[in-house]
C-alpha positions as a Python dict, from the first residue, in 0.01 Angstrom:
ca = {
    (1, 'M'): (0, 0, 0),
    (2, 'S'): (123, 352, -81),
    (3, 'E'): (239, 558, 213),
    (4, 'K'): (50, 869, 99),
    (5, 'I'): (-300, 943, -33),
    (6, 'E'): (-241, 1067, -388),
    (7, 'F'): (-586, 1032, -548),
    (8, 'I'): (-949, 1121, -477),
    (9, 'E'): (-1243, 928, -621),
    (10, 'L'): (-1517, 1181, -696),
    (11, 'R'): (-1825, 963, -670),
    (12, 'F'): (-2184, 1010, -786),
    (13, 'P'): (-2489, 792, -856),
    (14, 'D'): (-2632, 732, -1201),
    (15, 'L'): (-3008, 752, -1229),
    (16, 'L'): (-3045, 386, -1131),
    (17, 'G'): (-2847, 437, -811),
    (18, 'R'): (-2527, 269, -931),
    (19, 'L'): (-2201, 413, -804),
    (20, 'K'): (-1984, 596, -1059),
    (21, 'A'): (-1660, 791, -1012),
    (22, 'M'): (-1400, 1012, -1172),
    (23, 'I'): (-1053, 999, -1014),
    (24, 'V'): (-838, 1310, -971),
    (25, 'P'): (-485, 1345, -827),
    (26, 'C'): (-426, 1539, -509),
    (27, 'N'): (-117, 1655, -325),
    (28, 'P'): (37, 1357, -140),
    (29, 'A'): (-126, 1348, 204),
    (30, 'G'): (-70, 1140, 512),
    (31, 'T'): (-418, 1186, 656),
    (32, 'I'): (-773, 1239, 536),
    (33, 'E'): (-771, 1575, 718),
    (34, 'E'): (-496, 1692, 486),
    (35, 'V'): (-696, 1580, 184),
    (36, 'A'): (-992, 1786, 308),
    (37, 'K'): (-782, 2101, 258),
    (38, 'D'): (-657, 2006, -89),
    (39, 'P'): (-763, 2238, -376),
    (40, 'A'): (-860, 1931, -580),
    (41, 'L'): (-1146, 1864, -341),
    (42, 'K'): (-1282, 2215, -383),
    (43, 'R'): (-1227, 2219, -758),
    (44, 'G'): (-1404, 1893, -846),
    (45, 'T'): (-1391, 1783, -1207),
    (46, 'S'): (-1588, 1757, -1527),
    (47, 'C'): (-1795, 1459, -1644),
    (48, 'D'): (-1961, 1357, -1971),
    (49, 'G'): (-2323, 1302, -1875),
    (50, 'S'): (-2408, 1148, -2212),
    (51, 'S'): (-2202, 841, -2117),
    (52, 'V'): (-2377, 781, -1783),
    (53, 'T'): (-2711, 599, -1762),
    (54, 'G'): (-2995, 841, -1709),
    (55, 'L'): (-2783, 1158, -1702),
    (56, 'A'): (-2778, 1235, -2075),
    (57, 'K'): (-2969, 1535, -2207),
    (58, 'V'): (-2959, 1615, -2577),
    (59, 'E'): (-2904, 1981, -2517),
    (60, 'S'): (-2633, 1945, -2251),
    (61, 'S'): (-2390, 1674, -2146),
    (62, 'D'): (-2103, 1875, -1997),
    (63, 'L'): (-2137, 1833, -1623),
    (64, 'N'): (-1937, 1934, -1319),
    (65, 'L'): (-1888, 1712, -1014),
    (66, 'E'): (-1893, 1918, -696),
    (67, 'P'): (-1753, 1719, -401),
    (68, 'D'): (-1943, 1720, -73),
    (69, 'P'): (-1658, 1755, 180),
    (70, 'T'): (-1874, 1610, 461),
    (71, 'S'): (-1869, 1274, 280),
    (72, 'L'): (-1488, 1250, 250),
    (73, 'I'): (-1340, 912, 350),
    (74, 'E'): (-1031, 700, 291),
    (75, 'L'): (-1121, 382, 105),
    (76, 'P'): (-1039, 49, 269),
    (77, 'F'): (-930, -262, 80),
    (78, 'V'): (-741, -83, -199),
    (79, 'A'): (-379, -140, -298),
    (80, 'R'): (-308, 233, -328),
    (81, 'R'): (-425, 474, -56),
    (82, 'T'): (-720, 662, -205),
    (83, 'A'): (-973, 909, -72),
    (84, 'A'): (-1333, 932, -190),
    (85, 'A'): (-1613, 1186, -169),
    (86, 'M'): (-1971, 1188, -292),
    (87, 'C'): (-2055, 1471, -530),
    (88, 'Y'): (-2341, 1689, -640),
    (89, 'I'): (-2376, 1742, -1014),
    (90, 'R'): (-2412, 2079, -1182),
    (91, 'E'): (-2423, 2177, -1547),
    (92, 'R'): (-2118, 2350, -1688),
    (93, 'V'): (-2186, 2696, -1829),
    (94, 'A'): (-1967, 2962, -1987),
    (95, 'E'): (-1882, 3121, -1651),
    (96, 'G'): (-1805, 2791, -1481),
    (97, 'K'): (-2101, 2592, -1344),
    (98, 'S'): (-2471, 2643, -1285),
    (99, 'A'): (-2592, 2753, -942),
    (100, 'E'): (-2863, 2485, -958),
    (101, 'Y'): (-2822, 2112, -922),
    (102, 'F'): (-2837, 1930, -1254),
    (103, 'S'): (-3201, 1830, -1305),
    (104, 'L'): (-3105, 1460, -1334),
    (105, 'D'): (-2888, 1457, -1020),
    (106, 'S'): (-3080, 1232, -779),
    (107, 'R'): (-2853, 1321, -486),
    (108, 'G'): (-2909, 1690, -550),
    (109, 'R'): (-3281, 1628, -581),
    (110, 'L'): (-3296, 1468, -235),
    (111, 'N'): (-3115, 1768, -89),
    (112, 'T'): (-3351, 2013, -266),
    (113, 'V'): (-3670, 1837, -154),
    (114, 'S'): (-3542, 1806, 204),
    (115, 'N'): (-3478, 2182, 212),
    (116, 'E'): (-3817, 2258, 60),
    (117, 'L'): (-4030, 2032, 278),
    (118, 'F'): (-3837, 2038, 605),
    (119, 'H'): (-3833, 2377, 772),
    (120, 'G'): (-3598, 2476, 1052),
    (121, 'N'): (-3394, 2181, 1178),
    (122, 'I'): (-3631, 1899, 1083),
    (123, 'Q'): (-3473, 1593, 923),
    (124, 'L'): (-3566, 1240, 824),
    (125, 'K'): (-3347, 977, 986),
    (126, 'V'): (-3332, 631, 831),
    (127, 'K'): (-3212, 289, 946),
    (128, 'V'): (-3190, 21, 678),
    (129, 'E'): (-3169, -358, 667),
    (130, 'P'): (-3003, -449, 336),
    (131, 'E'): (-3023, -817, 248),
    (132, 'F'): (-2794, -982, -4),
    (133, 'H'): (-2648, -1318, -106),
    (134, 'F'): (-2292, -1444, -114),
    (135, 'I'): (-2257, -1645, -435),
    (136, 'T'): (-1987, -1850, -605),
    (137, 'P'): (-1815, -1726, -922),
    (138, 'D'): (-2063, -1948, -1110),
    (139, 'G'): (-2360, -1771, -955),
    (140, 'E'): (-2460, -2047, -714),
    (141, 'P'): (-2534, -2005, -340),
    (142, 'F'): (-2212, -1997, -140),
    (143, 'D'): (-2353, -2186, 159),
    (144, 'E'): (-2653, -2385, 281),
    (145, 'A'): (-2683, -2210, 617),
    (146, 'G'): (-3008, -2078, 761),
    (147, 'Y'): (-3126, -1799, 987),
    (148, 'A'): (-2870, -1694, 1253),
    (149, 'D'): (-2628, -1975, 1166),
    (150, 'T'): (-2266, -1893, 1235),
    (151, 'F'): (-1924, -2036, 1146),
    (152, 'P'): (-1857, -2311, 1044),
    (153, 'N'): (-2214, -2370, 923),
    (154, 'S'): (-2202, -2022, 773),
    (155, 'P'): (-1864, -2015, 594),
    (156, 'G'): (-1908, -1657, 478),
    (157, 'M'): (-1911, -1522, 835),
    (158, 'D'): (-1550, -1396, 817),
    (159, 'T'): (-1633, -1203, 500),
    (160, 'L'): (-1944, -1063, 665),
    (161, 'L'): (-1747, -949, 969),
    (162, 'D'): (-1474, -795, 749),
    (163, 'L'): (-1747, -592, 582),
    (164, 'A'): (-1895, -484, 916),
    (165, 'S'): (-1549, -384, 1045),
    (166, 'S'): (-1481, -177, 735),
    (167, 'L'): (-1812, 3, 773),
    (168, 'R'): (-1738, 79, 1137),
    (169, 'A'): (-1393, 213, 1044),
    (170, 'L'): (-1565, 454, 806),
    (171, 'G'): (-1798, 582, 1079),
    (172, 'I'): (-2103, 384, 965),
    (173, 'K'): (-2275, 232, 1267),
    (174, 'T'): (-2393, -126, 1236),
    (175, 'R'): (-2645, -281, 1472),
    (176, 'V'): (-2699, -647, 1385),
    (177, 'I'): (-2491, -878, 1162),
    (178, 'H'): (-2630, -1222, 1078),
    (179, 'H'): (-2708, -1493, 826),
    (180, 'E'): (-3062, -1454, 696),
    (181, 'V'): (-3332, -1713, 625),
    (182, 'G'): (-3230, -1802, 271),
    (183, 'E'): (-2934, -2016, 176),
    (184, 'S'): (-2629, -1788, 152),
    (185, 'Q'): (-2843, -1484, 240),
    (186, 'Q'): (-2687, -1220, 467),
    (187, 'E'): (-2790, -900, 643),
    (188, 'I'): (-2608, -611, 809),
    (189, 'E'): (-2831, -350, 970),
    (190, 'L'): (-2710, 10, 924),
    (191, 'D'): (-2809, 235, 1215),
    (192, 'F'): (-3007, 560, 1193),
    (193, 'D'): (-2856, 848, 1001),
    (194, 'D'): (-2972, 1151, 804),
    (195, 'A'): (-3144, 1051, 478),
    (196, 'T'): (-2872, 1185, 247),
    (197, 'R'): (-2592, 1028, 449),
    (198, 'M'): (-2783, 700, 462),
    (199, 'A'): (-2824, 703, 84),
    (200, 'D'): (-2447, 758, 57),
    (201, 'N'): (-2392, 476, 307),
    (202, 'I'): (-2603, 234, 104),
    (203, 'L'): (-2397, 292, -211),
    (204, 'L'): (-2076, 263, -9),
    (205, 'F'): (-2204, -54, 160),
    (206, 'K'): (-2283, -224, -171),
    (207, 'N'): (-1947, -125, -319),
    (208, 'L'): (-1757, -251, -15),
    (209, 'A'): (-1953, -576, -4),
    (210, 'R'): (-1858, -656, -362),
    (211, 'S'): (-1496, -548, -313),
    (212, 'I'): (-1437, -749, 4),
    (213, 'A'): (-1616, -1057, -127),
    (214, 'Q'): (-1419, -1055, -453),
    (215, 'N'): (-1095, -1019, -258),
    (216, 'Q'): (-1190, -1345, -84),
    (217, 'G'): (-1283, -1534, -400),
    (218, 'I'): (-1662, -1508, -382),
    (219, 'D'): (-1920, -1264, -514),
    (220, 'V'): (-2230, -1078, -399),
    (221, 'T'): (-2572, -1025, -551),
    (222, 'F'): (-2831, -773, -438),
    (223, 'M'): (-3097, -907, -677),
    (224, 'P'): (-3439, -898, -508),
    (225, 'K'): (-3508, -1260, -609),
    (226, 'P'): (-3186, -1434, -712),
    (227, 'F'): (-3308, -1793, -669),
    (228, 'E'): (-3643, -1946, -756),
    (229, 'G'): (-3847, -2053, -455),
    (230, 'A'): (-3600, -1901, -207),
    (231, 'A'): (-3608, -1594, 15),
    (232, 'G'): (-3576, -1260, -161),
    (233, 'N'): (-3363, -959, -71),
    (234, 'G'): (-3531, -654, 79),
    (235, 'L'): (-3418, -314, 200),
    (236, 'H'): (-3646, -247, 496),
    (237, 'C'): (-3638, 124, 587),
    (238, 'H'): (-3702, 236, 946),
    (239, 'L'): (-3802, 602, 954),
    (240, 'Q'): (-3795, 872, 1219),
    (241, 'L'): (-3874, 1243, 1182),
    (242, 'W'): (-3664, 1462, 1410),
    (243, 'E'): (-3681, 1831, 1498),
    (244, 'G'): (-3358, 1908, 1678),
    (245, 'D'): (-3334, 1657, 1962),
    (246, 'K'): (-3704, 1560, 1955),
    (247, 'N'): (-3840, 1260, 1767),
    (248, 'L'): (-4168, 1383, 1615),
    (249, 'F'): (-4295, 1027, 1571),
    (250, 'G'): (-4304, 965, 1946),
    (251, 'V'): (-4499, 1097, 2243),
    (252, 'D'): (-4312, 1218, 2550),
    (253, 'G'): (-4350, 979, 2840),
    (254, 'A'): (-4544, 719, 2642),
    (255, 'S'): (-4477, 425, 2410),
    (256, 'E'): (-4722, 530, 2141),
    (257, 'L'): (-4709, 693, 1799),
    (258, 'S'): (-4772, 1065, 1764),
    (259, 'E'): (-5039, 1209, 1537),
    (260, 'T'): (-4756, 1330, 1313),
    (261, 'A'): (-4639, 971, 1269),
    (262, 'K'): (-4990, 854, 1183),
    (263, 'M'): (-5031, 1131, 925),
    (264, 'F'): (-4690, 1042, 777),
    (265, 'I'): (-4804, 679, 752),
    (266, 'A'): (-5125, 788, 581),
    (267, 'G'): (-4922, 978, 320),
    (268, 'L'): (-4698, 678, 256),
    (269, 'L'): (-4998, 450, 214),
    (270, 'E'): (-5172, 689, -26),
    (271, 'H'): (-4867, 723, -249),
    (272, 'S'): (-4733, 369, -213),
    (273, 'P'): (-4825, 256, -568),
    (274, 'A'): (-4608, 534, -715),
    (275, 'I'): (-4331, 479, -460),
    (276, 'T'): (-4320, 114, -570),
    (277, 'A'): (-4177, 213, -910),
    (278, 'I'): (-3882, 372, -728),
    (279, 'A'): (-3853, 124, -439),
    (280, 'N'): (-3881, -182, -665),
    (281, 'P'): (-3736, -69, -998),
    (282, 'T'): (-3658, -395, -1181),
    (283, 'I'): (-3835, -684, -1351),
    (284, 'N'): (-3688, -909, -1085),
    (285, 'S'): (-3832, -694, -803),
    (286, 'Y'): (-4184, -824, -863),
    (287, 'K'): (-4077, -1186, -821),
    (288, 'R'): (-4008, -1092, -459),
    (289, 'L'): (-4332, -897, -407),
    (290, 'V'): (-4563, -1199, -400),
    (291, 'P'): (-4789, -1323, -118),
    (292, 'H'): (-4665, -1566, 149),
    (293, 'H'): (-4294, -1489, 107),
    (294, 'E'): (-4255, -1230, 388),
    (295, 'A'): (-4243, -941, 138),
    (296, 'P'): (-4538, -699, 165),
    (297, 'V'): (-4791, -681, -117),
    (298, 'Y'): (-5094, -527, 58),
    (299, 'I'): (-5127, -156, 131),
    (300, 'T'): (-5194, -138, 502),
    (301, 'W'): (-5013, -92, 831),
    (302, 'G'): (-4998, -237, 1179),
    (303, 'F'): (-4803, -279, 1502),
    (304, 'K'): (-4538, -555, 1502),
    (305, 'N'): (-4716, -715, 1203),
    (306, 'R'): (-4473, -843, 939),
    (307, 'T'): (-4745, -903, 679),
    (308, 'V'): (-4824, -532, 631),
    (309, 'L'): (-4654, -271, 414),
    (310, 'I'): (-4577, -37, 704),
    (311, 'R'): (-4490, -199, 1036),
    (312, 'V'): (-4452, -19, 1367),
    (313, 'P'): (-4178, -201, 1562),
    (314, 'M'): (-4210, -223, 1939),
    (315, 'F'): (-4052, 72, 2123),
    (316, 'G'): (-4037, 171, 2487),
    (317, 'S'): (-4006, 550, 2474),
    (318, 'G'): (-4098, 839, 2249),
    (319, 'E'): (-3744, 895, 2131),
    (320, 'K'): (-3727, 537, 1997),
    (321, 'A'): (-4052, 555, 1796),
    (322, 'A'): (-4014, 457, 1430),
    (323, 'I'): (-4212, 324, 1137),
    (324, 'E'): (-4081, 61, 896),
    (325, 'L'): (-4148, 64, 520),
    (326, 'R'): (-4095, -299, 417),
    (327, 'S'): (-4137, -300, 39),
    (328, 'A'): (-3809, -156, -96),
    (329, 'D'): (-3532, -375, -234),
    (330, 'P'): (-3155, -318, -266),
    (331, 'L'): (-3168, -226, -637),
    (332, 'T'): (-3350, 99, -561),
    (333, 'N'): (-3179, 434, -609),
    (334, 'P'): (-3182, 533, -239),
    (335, 'Y'): (-3172, 907, -316),
    (336, 'L'): (-3492, 880, -519),
    (337, 'L'): (-3646, 643, -265),
    (338, 'F'): (-3591, 880, 27),
    (339, 'T'): (-3708, 1176, -183),
    (340, 'A'): (-4033, 992, -256),
    (341, 'I'): (-4072, 889, 109),
    (342, 'I'): (-4026, 1248, 228),
    (343, 'A'): (-4273, 1383, -29),
    (344, 'A'): (-4538, 1120, 46),
    (345, 'G'): (-4504, 1138, 424),
    (346, 'M'): (-4504, 1518, 437),
    (347, 'D'): (-4805, 1528, 203),
    (348, 'G'): (-4985, 1326, 467),
    (349, 'V'): (-4867, 1561, 743),
    (350, 'N'): (-4950, 1881, 555),
    (351, 'R'): (-5297, 1755, 459),
    (352, 'E'): (-5350, 1601, 804),
    (353, 'L'): (-5447, 1266, 655),
    (354, 'S'): (-5567, 984, 880),
    (355, 'P'): (-5454, 627, 812),
    (356, 'P'): (-5702, 338, 815),
    (357, 'D'): (-5723, 124, 1126),
    (358, 'P'): (-5404, -74, 1189),
    (359, 'R'): (-5426, -444, 1116),
    (360, 'S'): (-5302, -716, 1351),
    (361, 'E'): (-5420, -1011, 1139),
    (362, 'D'): (-5209, -1209, 893),
    (363, 'I'): (-5307, -1019, 577),
    (364, 'F'): (-5192, -1308, 356),
    (365, 'Q'): (-5446, -1543, 519),
    (366, 'M'): (-5742, -1314, 453),
    (367, 'S'): (-5971, -1387, 162),
    (368, 'D'): (-5999, -1142, -125),
    (369, 'E'): (-6348, -1057, -2),
    (370, 'E'): (-6221, -978, 349),
    (371, 'R'): (-5946, -752, 215),
    (372, 'E'): (-6188, -578, -20),
    (373, 'K'): (-6433, -516, 265),
    (374, 'L'): (-6152, -353, 467),
    (375, 'G'): (-6039, -145, 168),
    (376, 'I'): (-5696, -311, 153),
    (377, 'R'): (-5547, -266, -194),
    (378, 'M'): (-5248, -442, -349),
    (379, 'L'): (-4921, -287, -454),
    (380, 'P'): (-4853, -294, -830),
    (381, 'T'): (-4774, -648, -941),
    (382, 'T'): (-4544, -567, -1233),
    (383, 'L'): (-4290, -301, -1322),
    (384, 'E'): (-4526, -174, -1593),
    (385, 'D'): (-4811, -126, -1344),
    (386, 'A'): (-4579, 55, -1103),
    (387, 'L'): (-4458, 293, -1375),
    (388, 'D'): (-4822, 368, -1464),
    (389, 'S'): (-4887, 455, -1099),
    (390, 'L'): (-4580, 678, -1083),
    (391, 'E'): (-4673, 880, -1390),
    (392, 'V'): (-5016, 978, -1252),
    (393, 'D'): (-4897, 1071, -901),
    (394, 'S'): (-4826, 1444, -917),
    (395, 'V'): (-4689, 1463, -561),
    (396, 'I'): (-4417, 1204, -625),
    (397, 'C'): (-4343, 1330, -978),
    (398, 'D'): (-4308, 1688, -857),
    (399, 'A'): (-4077, 1575, -578),
    (400, 'I'): (-3833, 1366, -780),
    (401, 'G'): (-3851, 1611, -1071),
    (402, 'H'): (-4010, 1574, -1412),
    (403, 'D'): (-3676, 1536, -1592),
    (404, 'I'): (-3592, 1244, -1365),
    (405, 'V'): (-3939, 1092, -1408),
    (406, 'K'): (-3914, 1119, -1787),
    (407, 'S'): (-3567, 963, -1802),
    (408, 'F'): (-3640, 694, -1540),
    (409, 'V'): (-3967, 587, -1701),
    (410, 'R'): (-3808, 578, -2048),
    (411, 'I'): (-3528, 349, -1926),
    (412, 'K'): (-3761, 123, -1732),
    (413, 'R'): (-4028, 92, -2000),
    (414, 'K'): (-3754, -12, -2243),
    (415, 'E'): (-3648, -276, -1988),
    (416, 'W'): (-4008, -398, -1962),
    (417, 'R'): (-4053, -417, -2341),
    (418, 'E'): (-3731, -612, -2386),
    (419, 'Y'): (-3827, -860, -2114),
    (420, 'T'): (-4183, -918, -2237),
    (421, 'S'): (-4124, -902, -2613),
    (422, 'S'): (-3764, -1003, -2686),
    (423, 'I'): (-3605, -1216, -2415),
    (424, 'V'): (-3651, -1594, -2433),
    (425, 'T'): (-3614, -1750, -2088),
    (426, 'D'): (-3532, -2100, -1965),
    (427, 'W'): (-3887, -2120, -1833),
    (428, 'E'): (-4022, -2083, -2186),
    (429, 'W'): (-3797, -2363, -2311),
    (430, 'D'): (-3911, -2587, -2027),
    (431, 'M'): (-4275, -2501, -2090),
    (432, 'Y'): (-4299, -2502, -2468),
    (433, 'E'): (-4007, -2701, -2610),
    (434, 'D'): (-4210, -3020, -2664),
    (435, 'S'): (-4547, -2858, -2736),
}
């Protein structure tokens, strides 16, 4: 490993939430604090948006990456000492760069919507539970372990702990580390943080997971449903709304939800069909969102109930109160997801919406007639249906920005057309070969 930090990765998400980077040299530095003072960090660099998925605009492709110094880190598990910082994106103009975020910059959009909808020192804090699979180089499950198994039954435990240690070294708090229900399925819970920082952490987490696993001769997949008939990968999001040092979702001196929390839930429920297009953005996502597989498909909420879309985990004091959105999966763009969550929840708060009665029953075991009588709708069942719901939801479209909606929907409808009209699958061969 080099003795000095000589390069900075200027990182940014494409429209699908995949990590991209341009690398610039910096003055040789012994510490990350020295890098923070380097002119290269203030200067940023240019980027060709036409070569990045979802960032191309016919009329402009010259973009400027503006590093966010609060996100500066030194990367672990690299042969050459390298710093990295997440960036905002601005268009380049004759005088330098635009004062506005580039309209297709999802990280900038989250920052804009947070500033517009949160007044004073209000912020959304998020805890996430990303699930993923260790797989062999051939794409098979790496182990046959089950829930909470440890070494030697779970041979990937050392890799999992290396990942957790790297996250902790970068200042990302982890809460629980364990093997999940599915064969070779893992989970590391990332503790509460501000929505923008959590979105950064999710991209960093996925990048580190792949890097560490590959260094140890295995691979990682975040596909929502990598194996037929097996458990799928979710990204459960626990949400809290804070004003200064007060959790607005709790009630002082009581273990109950505030009216603000209930209104926020009502907003999420109302806009959940549109949010699904962002939270579950792939063909594969909807093979996870099916009944009886622990993933939510019905639009309702309840306390401690894992069959509902929005679960309220048990808490003992107002400051611990949280709500859990259970539908998202790890292939979401977290910046767009949190933007949509903020817009939907605050729409509920601003309009003082009331949620339906919470449900304690197993929603999967209800009959269609029982669910219909209670007014319980289903989430969209395909990517196409979710995109239709997104395009007619003005609150979510206004929040994530119409340029982003147009580009996102174009990319995803193309994906849907290719899957339904062009791709020939193994299932079709099995089904029709001898017909």
